[in-house]
C-alpha positions as CSV (number, residue, x, y, z in Angstrom):
1,M,-64.5,-25.7,126.5
2,E,-60.9,-24.4,126.5
3,F,-59.6,-22.4,123.6
4,K,-55.9,-22.3,122.9
5,F,-54.4,-19.7,120.6
6,N,-50.9,-20.2,119.2
7,F,-49.9,-16.6,118.5
8,R,-46.6,-17.7,117.2
9,N,-48.2,-19.4,114.3
10,R,-51.0,-17.0,113.5
11,K,-50.6,-15.1,110.2
12,G,-49.8,-11.4,110.5
13,E,-48.2,-11.9,113.9
14,L,-45.1,-9.7,114.5
15,S,-42.1,-11.4,115.9
16,T,-39.9,-9.8,118.6
17,E,-37.3,-9.0,116.0
18,Q,-39.8,-7.4,113.7
19,I,-41.2,-5.2,116.5
20,V,-37.6,-4.1,117.4
21,L,-36.9,-3.3,113.8
22,L,-40.2,-1.3,113.5
23,L,-39.3,0.7,116.6
24,I,-35.9,1.5,115.3
25,L,-37.4,2.6,112.0
26,I,-39.9,4.9,113.8
27,V,-37.3,6.4,116.0
28,S,-34.9,6.9,113.1
29,F,-37.7,8.6,111.1
30,I,-38.4,11.0,114.0
31,I,-34.8,11.9,114.4
32,I,-34.6,12.7,110.6
33,L,-37.7,14.9,110.9
34,I,-36.2,16.8,113.8
35,F,-32.9,17.2,111.9
36,L,-34.8,18.5,108.8
37,F,-36.8,21.0,110.9
38,R,-33.6,22.3,112.5
39,I,-31.9,23.2,109.2
40,N,-33.1,24.9,106.0
41,P,-33.4,21.8,103.8
42,G,-34.1,23.8,100.6
43,Q,-31.0,26.0,100.9
44,E,-28.7,23.2,102.0
45,S,-29.8,20.9,99.2
46,E,-29.2,23.7,96.7
47,K,-25.7,24.2,97.9
48,E,-25.0,20.5,98.0
49,A,-26.4,20.1,94.5
50,C,-24.0,22.9,93.3
51,H,-21.1,21.3,95.0
52,Q,-21.8,17.9,93.6
53,S,-22.2,19.3,90.0
54,V,-18.8,21.1,90.4
55,V,-17.2,17.9,91.5
56,L,-18.7,16.0,88.6
57,R,-17.7,18.6,86.1
58,G,-14.2,18.9,87.5
59,N,-13.5,15.2,87.5
60,S,-15.2,14.3,84.2
61,A,-13.3,12.8,81.4
62,I,-15.4,14.7,78.9
63,P,-15.0,18.5,78.3
64,A,-16.2,20.6,81.2
65,E,-18.6,22.5,79.0
66,A,-20.6,19.3,78.4
67,V,-21.4,18.9,82.2
68,P,-23.9,21.4,83.4
69,L,-23.4,23.2,86.7
70,K,-26.4,23.3,89.1
71,C,-25.5,26.4,91.0
72,E,-28.1,29.0,91.9
73,V,-27.7,32.5,93.5
74,N,-28.8,32.6,97.1
75,Y,-30.8,35.8,97.8
76,L,-30.4,37.1,101.3
77,C,-31.5,40.0,103.5
78,I,-29.6,40.7,106.7
79,T,-31.9,42.7,109.0
80,K,-32.5,43.6,112.6
81,D,-36.2,44.1,112.6
82,G,-37.3,41.5,110.1
83,T,-38.2,44.0,107.4
84,C,-36.5,44.0,104.0
85,E,-36.6,46.4,101.1
86,G,-34.8,46.0,97.8
87,L,-35.0,42.3,97.2
88,T,-38.0,40.2,96.2
89,K,-38.6,37.3,98.6
90,P,-35.1,36.8,99.9
91,K,-34.1,34.5,102.7
92,V,-34.2,36.7,105.8
93,E,-31.5,36.5,108.4
94,K,-32.4,38.4,111.6
95,V,-29.4,39.6,113.6
96,K,-29.1,41.5,116.9
97,T,-25.4,42.3,117.1
98,E,-22.5,43.4,114.8
99,E,-20.9,40.0,115.4
100,E,-24.0,38.2,114.1
101,V,-23.8,40.3,110.9
102,Y,-20.2,39.2,110.5
103,D,-21.1,35.6,111.2
104,V,-23.8,35.5,108.4
105,L,-21.3,37.0,105.9
106,A,-18.5,34.6,107.0
107,R,-20.7,31.6,106.4
108,E,-21.8,32.7,103.0
109,M,-18.2,33.3,101.9
110,A,-17.0,30.0,103.3
111,D,-19.9,28.1,101.6
112,C,-19.0,29.8,98.3
113,W,-15.5,28.5,98.5
114,W,-16.6,25.0,99.5
115,M,-19.3,24.8,96.8
116,F,-16.8,25.5,94.0
117,G,-14.2,22.9,95.1
118,E,-11.8,24.8,97.4
119,G,-9.3,25.4,94.7
120,D,-8.9,21.7,93.7
121,L,-11.1,21.5,90.6
122,N,-11.1,22.9,87.1
123,Y,-14.8,23.5,86.4
124,V,-14.3,26.1,83.6
125,G,-12.4,24.2,81.0
126,K,-9.8,25.7,78.6
127,D,-9.7,28.9,76.5
128,L,-7.3,30.3,73.9
129,K,-6.5,33.1,76.3
130,Q,-6.8,33.6,80.1
131,N,-10.4,34.5,81.2
132,L,-12.0,34.9,84.5
133,Y,-15.2,33.0,85.1
134,C,-17.2,34.4,88.0
135,S,-19.6,32.7,90.3
136,I,-22.1,34.9,92.3
137,C,-22.9,32.6,95.2
138,T,-25.0,35.1,97.2
139,Q,-26.7,38.4,96.4
140,F,-27.5,40.2,99.7
141,I,-28.7,43.5,101.0
142,L,-27.9,45.1,104.4
143,D,-31.2,46.4,105.6
144,D,-31.4,49.9,106.9
145,S,-32.5,48.6,110.3
146,L,-28.9,47.5,111.0
147,Q,-28.3,51.2,111.7
148,E,-29.7,50.5,115.2
149,I,-26.9,48.0,116.0
150,G,-23.9,49.4,117.8
151,G,-20.7,49.5,115.7
152,I,-22.6,49.9,112.4
153,N,-22.9,53.5,111.3
154,G,-24.5,53.6,107.9
155,A,-22.2,50.8,106.7
156,V,-20.4,47.6,107.7
157,D,-16.7,48.4,108.2
158,A,-14.8,45.8,106.1
159,S,-11.7,46.2,108.3
160,R,-13.6,45.1,111.4
161,F,-15.2,42.3,109.4
162,Y,-11.9,40.8,108.3
163,K,-10.5,41.2,111.8
164,Y,-13.4,39.1,112.9
165,L,-12.7,36.5,110.3
166,A,-9.2,36.2,111.6
167,S,-10.5,35.6,115.2
168,K,-13.2,33.1,114.3
169,E,-12.3,29.4,113.7
170,Y,-13.7,27.7,110.7
171,P,-14.7,24.3,112.3
172,E,-14.4,22.1,109.2
173,R,-10.7,22.8,108.7
174,D,-9.5,23.8,112.2
175,I,-8.2,27.1,110.8
176,S,-9.6,30.7,110.9
177,Y,-12.3,31.8,108.5
178,L,-9.8,34.4,107.2
179,Q,-7.3,31.7,106.2
180,Y,-10.0,29.4,104.7
181,I,-11.6,32.2,102.7
182,T,-8.7,34.4,101.6
183,N,-5.7,32.1,102.1
184,V,-4.1,34.8,104.3
185,N,-2.6,33.6,107.6
186,S,-3.3,36.6,109.7
187,F,-5.1,39.9,109.7
188,S,-1.9,41.8,110.2
189,S,-0.5,40.2,107.0
190,L,-3.5,41.2,105.0
191,E,-3.5,44.7,106.5
192,S,0.1,45.3,105.7
193,G,-0.3,44.0,102.1
194,I,-3.2,46.5,101.6
195,S,-1.5,49.5,103.2
196,S,1.8,48.9,101.4
197,Q,0.0,49.9,98.2
198,G,-1.9,52.8,99.8
199,G,-5.2,51.0,99.8
200,S,-7.8,50.5,102.5
201,F,-10.5,47.9,103.4
202,G,-13.5,50.0,102.5
203,Y,-17.1,49.7,103.6
204,Y,-20.3,47.8,102.7
205,E,-23.1,50.4,102.7
206,L,-26.5,49.7,104.2
207,G,-29.4,49.7,101.7
208,K,-27.1,48.6,98.9
209,Q,-27.0,45.2,97.3
210,H,-23.8,43.2,97.3
211,Y,-22.4,40.0,95.9
212,V,-20.5,37.2,97.6
213,M,-18.6,36.0,94.5
214,M,-15.5,34.1,93.5
215,G,-13.9,33.1,90.2
216,M,-11.6,30.8,88.4
217,Y,-9.2,31.5,85.6
218,S,-9.3,29.4,82.4
219,E,-5.5,29.4,82.1
220,V,-2.8,28.9,84.7
221,G,-0.4,31.8,85.1
222,S,0.0,35.2,86.7
223,A,-3.2,37.3,86.3
224,K,-3.0,40.2,83.8
225,W,-5.1,42.7,85.7
226,V,-3.7,46.2,85.6
227,A,-5.3,47.4,82.3
228,A,-8.5,45.3,82.7
229,G,-10.7,48.1,83.9
230,A,-9.7,51.0,81.7
231,A,-13.2,51.1,80.1
232,V,-14.9,52.0,83.3
233,G,-12.2,54.3,84.7
234,A,-10.9,51.8,87.2
235,A,-7.9,49.6,87.6
236,I,-6.9,46.7,89.6
237,F,-3.6,46.8,91.5
238,L,-1.8,43.6,92.7
239,A,0.2,43.5,95.9
240,P,2.0,40.2,96.0
241,F,3.4,39.2,99.3
242,T,4.3,36.1,101.4
243,G,2.2,34.6,104.2
244,F,0.1,32.4,102.0
245,T,-0.1,28.6,101.7
246,S,-0.6,28.7,97.9
247,L,2.1,28.8,95.1
248,Y,1.3,32.4,94.4
249,S,-1.0,35.0,95.9
250,A,-1.7,38.7,95.6
251,V,-4.0,41.2,97.2
252,I,-6.5,42.9,94.8
253,L,-7.1,46.6,95.2
254,L,-9.8,48.2,93.1
255,G,-9.0,51.8,92.3
256,I,-11.2,54.4,90.8
257,G,-9.8,57.6,89.3
258,G,-6.2,56.5,89.6
259,T,-6.2,55.8,93.4
260,A,-5.1,52.4,94.9
261,G,-8.7,51.9,96.1
262,H,-10.0,49.4,98.5
263,Y,-9.5,45.7,99.1
264,A,-11.4,43.4,96.8
265,G,-10.1,39.9,97.6
266,T,-7.1,37.9,96.8
267,I,-6.1,35.8,93.7
268,A,-4.2,32.7,94.3
269,K,-2.5,30.0,92.3
270,E,-3.4,27.0,94.4
271,A,-1.4,23.8,95.0
272,S,-3.5,22.2,92.4
273,G,-2.0,24.5,89.8
274,Y,-5.3,26.3,89.1
275,E,-5.7,30.0,89.7
276,Y,-8.7,31.5,91.5
277,L,-10.2,34.7,92.7
278,R,-10.9,33.8,96.3
279,P,-14.4,34.7,97.7
280,V,-15.0,38.4,98.0
281,I,-17.8,40.9,98.8
282,I,-18.4,43.5,96.1
283,Q,-21.2,45.9,95.4
284,A,-23.7,44.5,92.9
285,N,-23.6,45.9,89.3
286,S,-21.0,48.5,90.3
287,D,-18.0,49.8,88.4
288,E,-15.9,47.7,90.8
289,F,-17.7,44.6,89.8
290,R,-17.5,45.4,86.0
291,V,-13.7,45.9,86.3
292,F,-13.3,42.2,86.9
293,D,-14.4,41.7,83.3
294,C,-16.0,38.3,83.9
295,K,-16.0,36.2,80.8
296,D,-19.2,34.4,82.1
297,V,-21.1,34.0,85.3
298,M,-21.3,30.4,86.3
299,T,-24.4,30.7,88.6
300,I,-28.1,30.8,87.7
301,A,-29.9,34.0,88.8
């Protein structure tokens, strides 16, 4: 007796098209898994969530205050040997060279500017008077083990760091990290603006916690900084100069005890008409931080 099976008509049989589709789905799933394992999905999704909430708030027809921001502080430890003291359960970035330290800081500052709309969005609303609303994107510590790296002697030299930013291309915009973060076209322009007021770049001490922070002003206009820090014995000096792509920009120098002090970022009135404190590194909970007199902090600790 001869048995004949018609596979084409049997229930549950997979057609050629179905098999191909199934293989495509399996391969796609594997590729997605590989991609997820190669990145930090938790951190990236948090930064993306922050960015999307800023976009939504900045483009909303209703008052900005009615749209919540979903922006959390990223806690980070930059270390050579993998150990970390001073922060509880931070993300650990192991580095071997001075340049790798700079690269971590550069990415955090660039991410901060991107998350909050790159100067195009009003996410703080309006006030009766001009106020600065700060965003602490990253709180990091430079572990003492970095002392073992050549070029780092108890602190990270901010001058060397900003010179690195000028030499490193920011791939998303085909410009340098320096221009993307600070809006300054060259290191020499930044250096001359600082030195013209008797200031310096300063240092980021090992073992101390620092913020990567930025801010936005609730009113458009020239910032009124000079007397802002009188309560803590500090003052902010502005050194306006050309070499920027915005409508108005100025170097901020934080001075303690009547001195011009060290570089603490730039403020800029962007092409959008909004005024921002560009991303800056400042020691956490210091007099220098308090002198900014932030009306509010827009990130969740």
